[in-house]
N, C-alpha and C positions, 0 to 999 in steps of 0.2 A: 242559735235561737231561730233562724230562718230555715226551718226544716220543712220537708214535705208535709209533716203533720201540722205544723204551724199554719201554713197556707190553706191546707184542707179544712182545718178547724174554722177558719174564716169563711170558707165556702159553705160549710155546714151551717153557720150562723145565717148566711143569706138564704139557704134552703129552708131554715126554720121560719124566716120572714115570709118566704113564698107560701109555705103551708098555712101560716096565720092569716094570709090574705086570700086563702081558698085556692091557691095555685098548687100544682104538683110540686112538692118540695125538692127542687133542684137548685143548687147554687154553684156559681163559678167565679173564680178569681184568676186574673192573668198577672203574673209577676215577671219582672225583668230586672235582673241584677239586684235581687232581693227587695225590689220596690213594687208595690201594687200599682199597676198602670191601667187596670180595667177590672170591673166586677159586674155581676149581674145575677139575677134570679128569674125563674120562670114568670112571665107576665102575659101569657097567651090570653087569659080570661080578661084581665084588666085592660089590655090594649086591643082586645078582639083581633088578635094577629097570631095565626098559627105558627109564624116564624119567630115569635118572641121567646125563644128558648134562652136559658141562662147563658149557655156557651156563646151564642151569637151576640147577645147583648154585651157580654164581657169582652169579646174579641173586637166588636165595633168600638167600644169605649177605649180599649188599648190602642187600636189603630189611630183613633182620633188624638189620643194623648201623645202618642209617639210620632204623629204625622207621617205614618207609613202604612201601606196596605199589607206589607210583609212583616212577619213577627218571628224571624228565625232565632232570635236571642231570648225569646219569651217562653214561659211555661204556663200552661192552662191547668188549673186545679178544678176538677168538676166532681160533684158528688154522685153522679150517675153516668154510666157509659153513654157517650153521645149517640144520637140517632144518626141515620144515614145522611140526612140533610145537614146536620151540624158537622159530621165528618167531612162532607164535601167542602163546606166553608173553611174548615180547619186545613184541609188540603191546600186550598187556594191561598190561605194566609201564610202558608209555609211555617206554621208554628213549630218551634224547635223541640218542644217536649209537651206531652200530655200526661197528667197524673189523674187517674180515675179511682174513685172510692169503690162504688158498687157496680157490679155488672148488670146489664139489662138484656137478659136472654131472649126477650120477646121483640124488642125494637132497637137494640143496640147495633152499631155498625159492625161489630166483630162477627156477626152472622155471615158477612160477605167474604168471598174469596175471589180475587185477591183483596187485601185490605184497601179501603178507600182513602186511608191516610197517606200523606206525603211520604215518600220513601226515606227521607232524612229525619222525619219526626220520630223521636224516641218516646217510648211508652212505659209507664209504671202503673201497675194496677193494685188494688186492694188496700190503699192507704185510708184508714178509718172507715173501712167497708162496713163493719158491724154497726157503727153509729149511723151511717147513711141508710142502711137497710132498716134499722129500727124506726127512723124518722118516716121513711116511705110506708112501712107496714102500719104504723100508727095512723098516718094520714088516710090511707085507703080503708082501714078498719072503721075510722070515724065516718067516712063517706057512706059506708054500707049500713050504718046504724041510724 
């Protein structure tokens, strides 16, 4: 039951909530031992804070819940590839694993060599990528009309 698809579907629900609130539709969930310990969605407009990305809000919530700044036993599920800022925070959190839905060829961390992620962080990509891309495409199309 607690598969990558299960947790990513929850992150997609958060991304939909972000989109409904006029935010770029990105959602994130942090799970530890099959328990959700943090979640977030983009809130840069609402909070008037350029750092209020889904990943950072989810990681902060997880760190507070677990009372630890390090998250080596946790997995971050995020609907869009993290930006360089978020990748840096993920490095410092020493998150054990990251599961990404859709790539971000313009602003994603993967444009950098070497990778800014912690060397022990494991990475899985493409989980529910099509659903995430559809959500993003629909959001930006609506903005242009």
